[in-house]
ZAMARGU-4260 file (C-alpha; in steps of 0.2 Angstrom, whole numbers, plus 5000, padded with zeros to 4 digits):
<rodrens>
0) 4992/5046/5151 | 4992/5031/5138 | 4997/5035/5120 | 4984/5036/5107 | 4983/5023/5093
5) 4992/5035/5081 | 5006/5039/5094 | 5008/5020/5096 | 5009/5017/5077 | 5022/5032/5076
10) 5033/5023/5088 | 5035/5008/5077 | 5034/5017/5060 | 5052/5013/5056 | 5049/4995/5053
15) 5063/4982/5048 | 5051/4970/5039 | 5051/4972/5020 | 5035/4979/5014 | 5027/4975/4997
20) 5033/4984/4982 | 5019/4979/4971 | 5000/4976/4974 | 4992/4967/4959 | 4974/4969/4956
25) 4965/4953/4952 | 4946/4952/4947 | 4936/4943/4960 | 4924/4935/4947 | 4938/4927/4936
30) 4942/4910/4944 | 4955/4907/4931 | 4965/4923/4935 | 4962/4919/4954 | 4970/4902/4952
35) 4986/4910/4944 | 4987/4925/4955 | 4999/4919/4968 | 5012/4914/4955 | 5012/4930/4945
40) 5026/4937/4956 | 5018/4951/4964 | 5023/4955/4982 | 5004/4957/4987 | 4987/4954/4979
45) 4972/4965/4979 | 4957/4954/4975 | 4944/4966/4968 | 4925/4965/4972 | 4922/4983/4967
50) 4925/4991/4950 | 4932/4975/4941 | 4916/4965/4945 | 4899/4970/4937 | 4884/4973/4948
55) 4876/4957/4942 | 4891/4946/4946 | 4894/4953/4964 | 4886/4938/4973 | 4895/4925/4962
60) 4912/4934/4965 | 4910/4934/4983 | 4907/4915/4983 | 4922/4912/4971 | 4934/4923/4982
65) 4928/4914/4998 | 4932/4897/4991 | 4948/4904/4984 | 4953/4910/5001 | 4949/4893/5009
70) 4961/4885/4997 | 4974/4898/5000 | 4973/4895/5019 | 4977/4877/5017 | 4992/4870/5026
75) 5008/4872/5016 | 5002/4886/5005 | 5012/4902/5006 | 5003/4915/4995 | 5009/4934/4995
80) 4999/4946/5006 | 4981/4945/5001 | 4970/4961/5002 | 4952/4961/4997 | 4945/4977/4989
85) 4927/4978/4995 | 4913/4989/4990 | 4908/5005/4999 | 4895/5005/5013 | 4884/4991/5019
90) 4889/4980/5005 | 4907/4981/5009 | 4904/4977/5027 | 4894/4962/5022 | 4909/4956/5011
95) 4921/4959/5025 | 4911/4949/5037 | 4910/4934/5025 | 4928/4934/5020 | 4938/4940/5035
100) 4949/4925/5041 | 4967/4919/5043 | 4971/4920/5024 | 4967/4939/5023 | 4980/4952/5027
105) 4967/4966/5026 | 4953/4975/5016 | 4955/4989/5004 | 4940/5001/5007 | 4934/5007/4990
110) 4929/5025/4989 | 4932/5028/5008 | 4921/5043/5013 | 4928/5045/5031 | 4932/5038/5048
115) 4914/5032/5051 | 4915/5019/5038 | 4931/5013/5045 | 4924/5011/5062 | 4910/5000/5056
120) 4923/4989/5047 | 4933/4989/5063 | 4919/4982/5073 | 4916/4968/5060 | 4934/4963/5060
125) 4935/4963/5079 | 4921/4950/5079 | 4929/4940/5065 | 4946/4939/5074 | 4937/4933/5089
130) 4928/4920/5079 | 4944/4913/5070 | 4955/4914/5085 | 4966/4928/5078 | 4975/4941/5088
135) 4966/4958/5090 | 4971/4969/5075 | 4978/4955/5065 | 4967/4960/5050 | 4972/4977/5043
140) 4963/4991/5033 | 4969/5001/5018 | 4957/5015/5014 | 4956/5021/4995 | 4956/5040/4994
145) 4946/5043/4977 | 4937/5059/4981 | 4941/5077/4985 | 4932/5075/5002 | 4943/5060/5006
150) 4959/5069/5002 | 4954/5084/5013 | 4949/5072/5027 | 4965/5062/5025 | 4972/5065/5043
155) 4957/5057/5053 | 4956/5043/5040 | 4975/5039/5043 | 4972/5040/5062 | 4957/5028/5061
160) 4958/5010/5069 | 4967/4996/5059 | 4973/5007/5045 | 4990/5001/5039 | 4992/5012/5024
165) 4983/5022/5012 | 4979/5021/4993 | 4977/5034/4981 | 4963/5031/4968 | 4968/5044/4955
170) 4957/5040/4941 | 4941/5044/4950 | 4949/5059/4959 | 4955/5066/4942 | 4938/5064/4935
175) 4930/5073/4950 | 4943/5088/4949 | 4945/5089/4931 | 4963/5085/4931 | 4971/5077/4916
180) 4977/5060/4922 | 4996/5058/4919 | 4993/5041/4910 | 4979/5049/4898 | 4983/5044/4880
185) 4988/5061/4875 | 5000/5064/4890 | 5015/5055/4897 | 5014/5045/4912 | 5025/5056/4922
190) 5022/5069/4936 | 5027/5084/4925 | 5014/5080/4912 | 4996/5087/4912 | 4990/5088/4929
195) 5006/5082/4937 | 5009/5097/4948 | 4992/5095/4956 | 4994/5076/4958 | 5011/5079/4966
200) 5004/5090/4979 | 4990/5078/4983 | 5002/5063/4984 | 5014/5073/4996 | 4998/5078/5007
205) 4994/5059/5008 | 5012/5055/5012 | 5013/5068/5026 | 4997/5062/5034 | 5003/5044/5033
210) 5019/5048/5042 | 5011/5058/5055 | 4999/5044/5059 | 5014/5031/5060 | 5008/5022/5044
215) 5017/5014/5031 | 5020/5025/5016 | 5005/5026/5004 | 5003/5014/4990 | 5006/5023/4973
220) 4991/5024/4960 | 4989/5012/4946 | 4994/5016/4928 | 4981/5009/4917 | 4992/5009/4902
225) 5001/4992/4904 | 5010/4993/4887 | 5021/5008/4890 | 5034/5002/4902 | 5046/5016/4900
230) 5033/5028/4905 | 5029/5017/4920 | 5047/5016/4925 | 5048/5035/4925 | 5033/5038/4935
235) 5037/5025/4947 | 5054/5032/4950 | 5046/5049/4953 | 5035/5041/4966 | 5050/5033/4975
240) 5058/5050/4975 | 5042/5057/4984 | 5044/5044/4998 | 5033/5030/4991 | 5039/5012/4992
245) 5025/5003/4983 | 5013/5004/4968 | 4997/4996/4963 | 4997/4987/4946 | 4983/4982/4934
250) 4993/4969/4924 | 5007/4956/4928 | 5017/4964/4914 | 5019/4979/4925 | 5027/4970/4940
255) 5045/4969/4935 | 5046/4987/4931 | 5038/4992/4947 | 5050/4981/4957 | 5065/4987/4948
260) 5061/5005/4952 | 5058/5002/4971 | 5072/4989/4973 | 5089/4997/4978 | 5104/4992/4968
265) 5119/4983/4975 | 5129/4999/4977 | 5115/5007/4987 | 5113/4992/4998 | 5132/4991/5001
270) 5133/5009/5005 | 5118/5008/5017 | 5126/4993/5026 | 5143/5001/5028 | 5134/5017/5035
275) 5125/5007/5048 | 5140/4997/5053 | 5150/5014/5055 | 5136/5022/5065 | 5134/5006/5076
280) 5153/5007/5079 | 5152/5026/5084 | 5137/5022/5096 | 5147/5009/5105 | 5161/5023/5107
285) 5147/5035/5114 | 5145/5046/5099 | 5128/5048/5090 | 5135/5057/5075 | 5147/5052/5062
290) 5154/5059/5045 | 5149/5050/5030 | 5161/5047/5015 | 5155/5063/5006 | 5159/5073/5021
295) 5141/5076/5027 | 5135/5073/5045 | 5126/5057/5048 | 5114/5056/5062 | 5099/5046/5067
300) 5088/5053/5053 | 5101/5048/5039 | 5102/5031/5048 | 5083/5028/5047 | 5084/5030/5028
305) 5098/5017/5027 | 5088/5005/5037 | 5074/5007/5025 | 5085/5003/5011 | 5090/4987/5019
310) 5072/4983/5023 | 5066/4984/5005 | 5060/4968/4998 | 5073/4961/4985
</rodrens>
C-alpha cells in the first residue's frame, strides 16, 4: 500500500535545508514598502492582501502585488521566500489564481476554517502550476489558525495537501477566547504573562499536529509591540524552547531580535558539529549509540537535534 501524503511528508520532516527564521508582513497596497521589502533583511516575506488592506483597496492591492511579483521574477533577482496572505473564501481563491507563479513560494490562508478551503486552493494551484510549467506541488500553503474551530481541527488541516507549515493568529484567537494577549499593553510579552499558560498549551498542540503530519514547525505569532525588543527577545526564546524555529514580524525593527533568538551561537554550532562527527565515526564502526561529553547517551534522536542546529539559517 502506498504511503499517505502525511506519511510521505513525515519521512522527510528532518530537512537539511535552512528554514526561514523570520516572516515579515508587508501591506499589499503600499508600493513604496513593497519596493523595499526584499532588502529589509527578512528570511521570508508575507505580502498581505487581508487585514492590512482596507476593503476599498483590495482590487488595487491585487494589481500592485501582481506587478511587483512580475518584477521579482525577473532574471537576476533573488528575493527571499515570498508568501502571499490571501483573504478567506472565494476572494482568496481568486487572488491565488491571479498571483500563483514562479515568484511565489506559497499562500498563507487567512482565517482558515478547515480542510475544505485548502482543497479548493489545491485545485487552483494545480492548474496554475500546469499553466506556468512548474513542478506539481511547487507552490505551498500555510494555513493561519485564528479561531477556536481551526485549532480544534488542526490535525486534518495539517494533513491537507500542499501544507508546508502552520501559522498561529493569536490576536483573533485571543479575542474569541477572551484570553489576555501576552503583548497587551498591561502585560509583558512572555508566555508566563496573562493568558500565557493557555497560549502555551495551544502552541504545543499546533506543534504536535505539525510534527505528526511531517510539516516544518509552525511559525510563531506576531508581537504587535515593535518598540519593546527586550520583551520580544524573551518571548521568542520561549518559542524556540517549545520547538518553534521561526516567527512572523510586523516591523523590520523586529528582525534582528528574532534572528538572534533563533540562530544558534558559535559554541552550539561547534558542539553540534563535533557530535555529528563522533556519531558518524561510531556508525562506521558499527555502533548506533555513543556517549556525549556530559556522559549522556547519544542516539539518533539527539543527532536529529544536532542536525537541526546546523541547518538553521545564519
